[in-house]
N, C-alpha and C positions, 0 to 999 in steps of 0.2 A: 185178358187174352187181345194179342193184334195182330190186324192181318201185314201179309206182305205189303209193300209198297204197292200202292195203284197209279201212282205216278205218271202220265202221259196215256192212261186210259179212260175211257169211255163207257159208261153205265147208264141204260134203260132200266128204269125201274116203274113197273107199272103198278097201279093202282096206290101211288105214291102220298096224294093229299094228307092221308092219316092211317094210323095202325101201324102194323107189320110193314107195310111198302113203305112209310115214312121214313120208322125206326133204320130199315136197309138202308135207302138212302143216305139216312146223316151217317151210317157207318160207314158205308162206301167212299162218302164226300169226307171224313175224316181220313181213309186210306191212302185219300190223293186224287181219287179220280173225280175226273168229270161227270159229276150228274144230270140224266134230264129226268125232269118228274114227270111222268106219266099220269093223267089224269081223266075221265069221263064225266063226275061232278065234282064239288070241291074245290073248285076255281080259285079259290081264295085263299084256302088252306097251300093249295099247291104253290101257290103265286108266293104267298110267304115262304113256305121249305126254300122255294128256289132262290128265294134273295137269303135267306141266313146261311144257305151251303156254298154260292155261286155258282148255283146251277140253273137249269133252265126249265118252264113246265111247257106242256107240249098236251094241247087237249086229243083226245082219239076223236077222229071222224066218224061220224054215223055213215056217211055217204062210203068211206073207204073202206069202211066194216061190211055194207052191203058188196061193194064190188070183192069183195076177200070171200066172200060165204059163198058169191056165185061160183067160184073160182073152185068149191070142193062138194060144189053139187053135180 
């Protein structure tokens, strides 16, 4: 099965350094999307995947996470 074309679209996939997230990132890339590989751990895996699919690897910032949590309190 094939997705509709994702050319010109950008996708952020969190937890993409391994497992299901990695598979989703790969499939979105095959569909034509520019993929941002989000990760908290697994920098080597995320960078490797980003290189394979022509995407960008971005690590989640703990500082930013704390800031977001304070807005929900």
